[in-house]
N, C-alpha and C positions, 0 to 999 in steps of 0.2 A: 401394771401401770408403770413399771420401771422403764427408763429410756433404754432402748435396745442398743443405742450407740455406746453408752457407758457400760452396760452389762449385757453382752450378747445373749445371755440367758440360755434357752434350750438349744440343743444341737439341731443339725439339719434334719435328723430323723424325727425329733420331736415336732419340729415345724411341719414336716410332711404328715405326721400323724394328725396334728390339728387341722391341716388342710383337708385330709380325708374326712374327718368328722364333719367339718363345716360344709364340704362339698356334698356329702351325703344328705345333709339336711337341706342344702340348696336354699331356695327362697322360703322354704317351710321350716323355719327355725323353731324347734320344738320348745326349748327352754326360754331363757331371757334373750330376746333379739339383740339387745344392746351389748350384752356380754359376748355373745357369739360374734357379733360384728367386730367387737374389739379383738377377738381372737383372729379373725380374718386379717385385720390390719397388721397384727403381730406377724402373721405368716408372710404377708407381702413385704414387710420390712426385713424379715430374715432373707428373703430372696433378693431384695435390693442390696443387702450387705454383701452377698456373694458376688455381685457384679461390680460393686463400687471399687474403683482403683484406690490405692492407698494414699494417693496425693490429694484427693478431694474428699469432701464430706458427703453424707447422704443427702443433705438438703441441696447442696450444689448439684449433685447428680440428678435429683428429681427435677430441679429447675431447668437444667439443660435438656433433659428428656422431654419435658412439656414444651419448652421453647422451640424445640425442633418441629413440633406439630402446630405451633402457633404461627400460622402463615401470615396473619394480619399484624403480628408483632404488637399486639395491644396489651399483653400481659394477662389475657383471659383465654380460657379454652372451654369448649362445650363438652357434653358427655361423650360424643363420638370421638373427639380428639383425645379425651382422657382415656377412653377405652383402648384406642390404638397405642397411646403412649405406655400404658400399663399392661399391655397384652403379654409381654414376657414374664410378668410377675403374677398374673391372675389366671394362669392355666389351671383348669379344674374347678374354677369358681363360676357359679352361674351369673349370667348377665344381670339378673335382678339384684344379686348381692353387690355387684360392682356399682350398680345404679344407686343402691342405698349408701355406699361409701361416698359416691360423688355428691349425692344430695345432702350428705351430712356436712360438707364443707362449702358447697356452692351457694350462690345467691342468685335467684331468678334464672337458673340454668346456666350461669357463667361462673367459672372457678378461677379465682386469682391464684395462680399456681405458686407464686413466691410465698404468699402467706400460707397456702396449703402445705408447702414443703416444710415450713417451720412448725406448724401445728401438728402435722402428721408424724414427724420424726420425734418431736418432744412428747407426744402422747397426751395433749391437752384434752382432747375429746374422750380418750379412753380413761384418763384419770378421773374426770368429772362425770363420766357415765352419761354424757349427753350426745344426742344425735341431731342437734339443731343446726341450721345453717348459720354461717358467720354473719353477724350483723343483725340478727333477729333480736326481738326484745327479750326473749327468754335466754338467748345466748349472752346478752350483755349483763345478765344477772350475776354471772360468775366470771366475766371477763375483767382482767386487771387493768389499771390505768396505763401500764406500759404496753400491754397488748393493744389497747385502744389507740394509743399514740402511733404504734407501728401500723395499725390498719388505716388510720387517718393519713399518715405519710404516704403509704402505698397508694391510697386513693388519689391524693393530690398529684403524685408523680405520674400516675396514669393519665391525668387530665392535662398535663403539660405545664409550662412555666406560668401561664396566665392564672391557673387555679392557685398556685403557690403564692403569687404576689397579690391575688385577690384577698387572701387571708391576712397578709401583712397590711394591705390598704385598709381593710376593715378595722383592724386595731388602731391604725393611725387616725382614722376618722373618729374613733371613740376617745381619742386623747387630744382634744384641741389645745390643751396647755403644754403639750409635749413633755409631760411628766414621766413618760415611759412606764406607767403603771395603769392598770384597769381594775375595777371592782368586780365582784362576783356577778352582779347583774349584767354589766357590760360584757363580761367574758362569756356568759351563757348566751347572750343575744348574738354574739359573733359566731359561736359554735353552732347554734341552731340555724343560723342563716346559711352556713356553708355545708354542714353535715346533717342532712335530714333524709327522710325516706325518699323524697323526690330526687335528690342528688345521687342516691344509691349507696350512701354510707351513713346510716343513722347512728347517732350517739345519744344514749338516754340521759335524762336529767341527772340521775344518780351518778352516772359515769362522768358527766361534766363537773359535778361537784367534787368527785374524787380527783380528777385531773387538776382542778383548781386548788385543792388542798395539797396536792403534790408539789406545786410550784409556789405555794404561799410562804412568805417569810415571817419569822417570829416577830421581827421589829416593825412589820407593817401588816397587822391583821386586817383581813377583808380585802386585800389587794395583792396582786401578783405582778411582777415585772414581765410584760409580754415579750420582751426581748429574749428572756431565758426560755419562755415557752416556745417561741419560734425557732430557738436554737435546736430543738428536737426535730425540726423539719429540714435542717440544713446538713450538708456534708462538711462538718467542721471538725478537724482540719481536712482539707482536700487530699486525696491520695497523691502520691508523689508525681506520677505521670500527669495527672490533671493539673496539678499546681504548676508544673514546669511549662505546660503549654499556655496556661492563663498568663503567666508572667511574660512569656515570649510575645504574646499578643499585645500586652500593654507596652513592652519595651519597643516594639515596632512602631507604635504611635508616639511614644514619648522620646522623640529624637533628641531633646535637650537634656534628658535624664533629670528632670525636675520633679518627677512623681506626680505631675498634673497633665491632663490631656483635655483639650477643648472638645466638648461633646459634638460640635459641628464637624470638627476634623475626624472624630471617631465615626460619624455617620458617613463621611466621604470615603473612609477606608473600608467600611463594611461592604463586602462583595457577596451580595445575596444570591446572584445567579450561580455561584459555585457551591451552594448548599447541596448536600447529597440528595435531599428530597426534591429539590428543584431540578436537579439533573435527571432523576428518574421520572419526573413528570407528576409526582404526587402532590406537589405544592407549587405555588406561584411565588416569584420574587417579592411581589407586593406584600404577600402574607408574611413572609419571613421578616421583611423590614418593619412592617407594622407591629408584629409581635415583639421584636426586639425593642423598638422605640417605646411601646407602651409599658412593657415589663421593666425596662431599664429606668424609665422615668418613675415608675412606681417604687422601684428599689431605692432610688436616690431620695425620693420624697419620704419614704418610710424611715430611712436612716437619719435624715436631717430634721424631720418633723415639720409641723405646720408653721413654725416661726423662724425658719431658717432664712439666711440671706440669699437672695436669688443670684446664682452665678452659673456660668456655662462650663466651668472647670470641674473635671472629675478626678478624684484622687485615686491612687492605686488601691487603697483599702476598699473603697466603694466598688471599684471594678472587680476585685477579687470576691467581695461579699456577694455581688450579684451572681457570680458563677457558683458560689457555695449553695445558694438557693436553687439554681438551675441544675446542678450536678445530679440531684436525685432523679431527674427526669430521664437520664440516660443510663441504661443498665450496665454497659461495658465501658471500660476505659478507652478501648480502641475507637468506639463510636464517638465518644465525647471528644477525644483528641483529633479525630479525623474532621469533625465538623468545625472545630475551632481553627485548625490549620487551613482549611479551605476558605471559610468566610472572612478570616483575617489575613489571608494570603501569607501565611507563615512560611510556605514553601517557596515564596518569592522574595526572600530576604535579599538585601542589596549584595550584589556579587560583582566585584571589580572585573572579573574575567568576562562577565556578560555585559555589564554596563559600559565597559571600556571599548567595546566594539562599535558603539555608536559614535565615538569620538575618534575613530580611526582616521589618520591623515588630516586631522583638524589643523588648519594653519596656525602657527604661533602668532600671538598678538604683536603687532609692531614690526614684524619682519616682512620686508617687501618680497614679492615673487621674484625668483631667479630668472635672469634672461641673459642673452648674449649681447653685450653692448659693443658698439662700434663696428658692427659687421658691414662688409661691403655688399653691394647688390648681388654679387656672384657667390657669396658665402652663405652656407645653410646653417640653420640653428641646430646644433648637435646635442642639445640638452636631452637627457634621457627622459622619456615619458612612459608612465605605466599607470596602474590603477590608482596609486596614491600620489603620483607626481604628474600633474597635467596642467594645461593652460587654464587660466581663470576664465577665459571666454568659452571654454568647452562646456556645453550644456549636458546635463545628465537627463536622459530620457528613459522611460520605462522599457522601451525595446532594447536599448543598449544594456541596461542592467540585467534583463532577463536573458539576453543572448550570452552575456558573460557567465551568468550562473549555469545556464545549460551546458556551455562548453566545459566549465569546471566539473560539473557532475558527470558529464559524458566520459571524461578521462578516467573516472573511477569505476565505470561499468554499470551494468543493469542492476546488480544487487545493491549497489550504493544508491541508485536512484530510487529503488523501492524503500530503502532505509530512510531516505529523506522524507518520503511521504509518511512513513511510520512516525518519525519524530514530530512532524507537524500535527498529525492526528492525536498523538499522545499529549501534546501541549494543550489541546482543546479538551481539558478534563471536565468541563461542564457541558460538553456535547451541544453547543449552540452555534458551531461553525464560526465563532468569533475569537480572535486572539488579541489580547492587549499587548502593549509594547514589551513588557517583561516576558510574556509567553512567547512572543515572536522571536525575541533575541535569544531566549533559551533554546528554542527549536533550531535556530540558525547555528548556535554554538554546537549543539549535538550533531547537526548535519554537516558541520565543517564549512558553513557558508559565512563569508566575511563581507560585510556591507559597510560602506562609508556612511557618514551622516546624511549626505545629500541623497544617496541611493535609498536609504531607509525612508527618508521623507517622501521621495517620489513613490515608493511602493505603498505607503500609507495614504498618500493622496489619491492614487489610482484605485487601489484595492480596498481602501478603508471604508468605514461607514460613519455617518454623522453621529457623534455622541449624543446630541440632543434628541435623536430619534428614539433613544432608549434611556429612560431616566435612571436605570440601575447601573449603567455603564460609567466608568470613570476614565477619562482621557481618551486617547485615540484607540481605535479598534480596527483590525484588518480582517476582512472576510476570508475564511480559510479556503473555501472552494474556489473563490475568485482568484486568489493568489496562486493556488496550485494549477488552475487552468492557464493562467498567464505564464507560470513557470514552465509548464510543458509546451506551451505555444499552441496556436491553432493548427489543426491537422489539414494539410492541403487536400483539395478535392480528389486528386488522383490517388493519394494515400488512403483516404476514406473509402473510395470505391474498392480498393484492394482489400481492406478489412471487411467490408460488407460481403464481397465475393468469397473471402476465406470462410466467414461464418456461415454463409449459405452453402458452401461446399461441404460443411460438416453436418448438414441436415437441419440447420436452424433457419428461422425467418427473422431477419433484422427488423422488419416492419411490424412484427407482432410482439408486444411486450410479454406475452405469456409463453412465447416459444423459448425453449431451453435446449441445451445440449449436455449430455452427461460428461463428466471428466474422463471417463474411459474412452469416449470417442475422440477427445482432444489428444490424449496420449497415443491412441492408435494411428491417427492421421498426421501427427507431428513427425516429420521426416528429418531427424537430426543428422542423418548421414549425408544429406544434400547441402548442409551448411558449408559455405566457402571455407571457413576455418577448419572444418573437419576434412574437407576434400584435400586441403593443403597439408594436413597432418599436424596442425598447430594445437588441436584439442581433440579429445576423444568424444565420440558420439554419445556415450553414456553420461559423460560429464555435462555435455550441453543439454541433454534431455533432463538431467537432474536440476540444472539451473532453471530451465523453463518451468518445471513442475513446482520447484520451491518458490520462485518469485511469483508465479501466478497464484498459488494457494496463499502465500503470505499477503499479497496485495488484497486478495478477496477477504481474508480475515481482518485486515486493517479497515477496509471500507465497509465491512459488514455485508458483503455481497454473497453470491452463490447460495441463495436461499434454497432450502430443502436439498442441498447438495447438487444443484444443477446450475449450469453456466448460462446466464442470460447474455443477450447481446451487449447490454450495458457493462457487464463484467469484462467481456472480451474487448470491448472498445476502451475501457479504462486502462487495461493492461497495455494495449498498443498505443495509447496516447503517451505513455511513458517511454515505450520503445521508440516511437517516432521522435520524441524530443532529444534522443541521444544521437540521431543521425541527421547530418546536414544534407546529405545527398539523397535525392529522390530515387536515384538509380539503385543505390544499395538497399533501400527499403523495398523497392520493386523486386529486386533479385531475391531477397530473403523471403518475401511473401510468396513468390512463385515457387521457390524451392522447398520451403518448409511446409506449405499447405497445398492441397490438391486443387488449386484454383485454375490450373491450366488444362484440366481434364476435358472441358467442353470446347476448348479452342484448338486442340490438336487436330491435325489433318485426318480425315477419314481413311482408314486402312483399306487397301484394295483387296478384293476377294482373293483368298488363297495366300495372302501375305502373312508372314509370322507376326504374332502379337508383340507390340513394343514392350520392352521391359518397364517395370515400375521405377519410381524414383529411388527407392531403397536398393533395387537391383543395379540400377545404372551407376549410383554413386557409392555402392558398397566397395570396400577394399578387397582386392583379390586375395583368395585364400589358397595356399599351396600346401600340399601334403608333404610329410617329411621325406618321402621317397622321390619327390619330383626333382628332376634335373633340368637345368637350363638347356634348351635346344638352340643351337646357333642358327641364325637366319640364313637361309639358302638364297644366294644371289644367282640370278641366271647369267650364264656366260654368253659371250657374243656368238659363239658357234651354235649354241642351243636355240637361238632365236630364229624362227623362220619368218622371212620377210615376204610379203605377198608379191605376186607378179601380175602386172597389168597385161591382159591378153591383147589389148588394142595397141600397146606400145611396142616398138621394135626391140629386138634382142640387144641389150647393151653390150658394147665392146669392152668396156671396163667397168668394174663394179663401182669405182668411185664416182664415175660420171653417169651412173644409171639415172634414167629419167622416168618419170611417171606423169601421166596426164593430171593436170590440176583441175579440180571441179570448178566450173563456172558458177556465177551467182544463180543462174537458172537451174543448175543441178544441185543446189543446196537443199538439205532436208526441209520438207514443208513443215510449216507451223512453228519454226524456231523464231525466237525473239532475241533482241540484244541483251535482255536482262536475264531471262530464264534458261537459255541454252547456248552452248558454245557452237560456233560455226565450223570448228575443226572436226572433221570426220576421220576416224581412225579405222583401220582394218580390223575386223573382228578376230582374226587369227592371232594377233599379238596385242590387242587392246588391253587385255587383262594384265599382262606383264608390264606394259608401258604405263598403264593406269596406276599400278602399284608404285612404280618409280616416281611418277609425277606426284603421287600422294605424299611420298616421303619428302620430296622436294618442296611441296606445298606446306607441309608441317614445319619444315626447317625454316622457311621464309616467314611463316606466320608467327613463329615464336619471337621473331625480331620486330614484329609489328609492320606498319607501313614503311618503316625505314628499310627493312629487308627487301621488300618489293622495289622500292625506289633505287636502292643501291644495285640490285641486279639489273634493272633497266639501264642505269647509268653505265655500268661496266660493259654491258652489251653495246651501247652506243659508242663507248670509247674505243672498242676494238672493231667497230664497223667502219673500216677505213674507206670502203667503196661507197658507203652510205646507200646501200641497196637492201638493208635489212638482213644481211647475212653475216655470219661469224665463222671463221675457220676452226678446224679441230684443235689446233694448238692453243688458239685464243680461248676456246671454250674450256679447255682443261685449265688454263691459267685463271680464268674467271672463277671456275669451280674451286680451285685451290686457294685463291685469294679470299673468297667469301666463306669457305668451309661449308659447302652445301651438304656434305655427308653422303655422297653417292660413291660407290666403288668404281674402279676403272672400267669394269665390264658394263656397269649401268651407265656410266658417262658415254661410253661408246654406243650403247644401244639408243640412248636419247639422241645423240648426235645423228646417227644414221636414220632414225625415225623422222627427223625434221629436215634432213638434208636431201631427202628423196625429191627429185624433180628439179633440182637446181643445177645449172650447167657448170657453175664454178666450184661445185663440191662443198659449199658452205652450208651451215645450218641456219634455217629460218628462225631467228630468235623471236620474232614477233609471234609466229605461230606457237613457238615453245612457251612464251609467256601466256598466250591466250589459253593454251591447253593446261598449263600449270594452274592458272586461276580457276579453271573448272567452271562449273555451273552452280546455280542456286535453285532451291526448290521454288515451286510456284507461290507458296505462302510468303517466302522471303522476297520473291520478286514483286509481289503485290505491295509489300511494305516499302520497298525501294521506289516503286512507281508512285505511291502516294507521297513519299518524301520529295520526289522530283517535282511533282505537281505543286507541292507546297512552296518550294524554294525557287522555282524557275521564274525567269523574267522573259517572257516571250517563249522561244523554243529552246532556250539554253539556261543553265544555272551559272551565274558569274562566280568565279573562284573567290572574289572578294566577299560576296554574300555568303558563300559556303563557310569561309573561315570566320566571318563575323557571327554567324549563328551557332558555330560549334562551341560547346561548353565542355572543356576537358574534364572538369570535376565530376560530370555526370556520366562519363564513360565507365564501363564495367571494370576496367583494369584500375582506374583511379578510385572508384567506389570501394573496391575490394582491397585497396591498399597495395596493389602490385606495382604501381608506378605513381610518380608524383605528377600532378596536373601540368606543371611547367614543361617537363620533358614530353609529355603526351601532346601538348599544344605545339611545341616546336616540330615534332615529327609529323603531325597532321598538316601543319601549314606547309612544310617542305614537300610533302607528298602531293598536296593539292596544287602547289605551284608547278611541280614536275609533270603530273599527269594531265594538267589542263592544256587545252589547245587554244592558243591565243587568249588565255585568261578566261576560258569558258568551258563548260561541260555540256555536251549534247546528251541525248538519252543513252547512247551506247557507251560513251566515255564515263558517264555517271554510273551506269550499271557495272562497268569494269572495275571502277573504284570500289564499289560496295561489294563486288564479288571477292575482292581481296579482303575486305573487312569480314565478309561471311566466313572465309577460311580461318580468320583469326578468332572468331567467336562461334564455336560449334553449338553452344547451347542456345535454344530458341529465345529464352528470356533475355540473354545478354545481347543478342543481335537486335531484338526488338527495341532495347534501350538505345542502341546506336542509330536507329532510324526514328526515334521519337524524342526521348528526354535529352539525349546528347545535343539535339538541335532545337531545344526549347519547345517541343511539341508535346503536350500532355493531353492524352485522350485514350480511353480504353478501347475505342473503336479502331485505332490504328493497328493494322496488321491482324485484326481479329482477336486481339488480346485485351 
């Protein structure tokens, strides 16, 4: 019967010996069943002592072990939960014996493990030799008044604050004179009404009398002060952590430091939707508010009595006393402090760094707006204007605010954009998609977003909800999802089509909500090597792949998406809504989607039979790899003597090589089936076409690197040296043009090009028109179809006016501007100058239009880039253009 805590008693070997004796007996205990059951309990306690850390007691260890299996968190466990909790300590003991131990302490199949831990460690049952359940009539015969009070307190704590204050209200009603004392009869009536067999915690009449005598005062026989009796049900004094949070809650409401708070103001501060049980859906805000109102009023009425003066002011002592009663209903300090911090908004204490952002750029009172006085009509107002200094007449709109925020976030990159979403989701701690002013400002501060007072007001007007729609809300509220949707902006249809096609290319169905894609498929098909920044060498492909995987998974974790580890279309769409918000240019978004995802697989031209298979994106954009033993091989240029020029059998033998002539093909002799857009009319001899094609290809690349300006300058130089205005240029002038422009051909190649296009001219000059036409080359049928569609879209009659072409051109949507290679202003100037130069009488017919876009085709070898030059660059948005 000695406490195993104070006197560990037998050694482990003795405990194992007792365990063997008991287990051999099993449920068929031969001797006294009670004494043998006591031995089993002693064995279990010995095993518990071996596992208990030195920093906690056996009672606390048992409570934590049972609480781990108490999934309902009600303070009670059944037999099966008890068996699982004590499985490490009951090895070798029959289930029937474990059941007997459970029934010894349980009431109606439910064991209050806090009370069990105290009784089991102290050995109350073993000392008195009883195996009766707690609360039974026989058990109460030897239960002490202190034990009964502890059982009653645990019972009230398990029922919640209403049960505790029901006891206080019952005593108040028994004391109409507010004498703060009750007699034995009234005391017994109160106890019988709340602690009976029906309520689950019976207290016998003899025990009621013992408790009454325990609190009876010598100077007042037959009466007890019920305040002292109720003191046994309070946590007085409060633990330090709980006391600090209660005082912080009262100070938040007592702004004048008077020690008094109006109860109406207290109710307006109470934030019931932030209660943890409301957030997890187990309770409703109405229930939380109703419970607090009823119990707080009962507490005030109990303290003041029935003859108190009616007032709405609540003192600090009354507020603290309320939570002394309520404190016993919460097992841990962490839970108690978390509830008070949230329902009283203690984590939203006034913060000048947060509140000051609303008053940013607030005009000082009495100071007139600055302006330029006495300006003449030709003088401009040079006052600096920015976010904080602007005209009074300038209106703040939601579109302008969101555009400014999007540009600010875009400068910080994709990771910062995902962090912004994280901060706003974290501010919504009650998970109701609503943010009050403080939460919104705190999220803005964490995200690095600065808003003026007018801008914040506009956001709450557009994205807010009506406070009257929800009685539990205080002040203005902004809808989280609505705000984030407006922050990211609506996704244009052409971008949405690209996202849909990208998800469909991965094997998912955007129209089916149950269709998903595995993350492994995303990683496999994401081609980081094709990203423009990777191609230019600004970033490594592995770093870009890591950024994509990190941001995608992080956003899915924030939103609670990717259920069962699979990516649905909503998850894919949510990610690209953020990506789209960081890009002003539709062209850049188009290029990235085409290069990073296999959405162009169905739009590529069909390969001809026998043709080699086109390389994949990873192979096309992969950086070349050289072995350590590789050596650079110099490019071999053909010399003039090594080039064989064809002889025309129908032409007479030339007398001099310089004045050699060849018959020129007539239009009737031109190759059949050629068009002005898809094929060049220049026909070269097969014997030297490969060598000349290589030279022209290098010349084409040299000009294309300079853009349309390079083609225009070459044409202008040719015209400047065409003194006879017959389309020819002499050898010395050709060399001078080449040297001036730095076209990059060797002297042998210059001579070969000159002789190739000088054939058939009597003056020995080179036909620079034919040279330009051959240098431009031809375009594929796919690109020719795109140019034809653009011509049909822009033409007015049979031609396209140069003015209309320049008006429709959007420099920001060109690939070079979208990728950051050039600025839109320079691109606009070069395009306008080229259009003015290549236009004939201010117009483009089909052939001239095709020649212009043949030059552009040489500038943009990638299909996705050229497609943008025929669609988005001229304000045409449609997935059907060019088959893309």
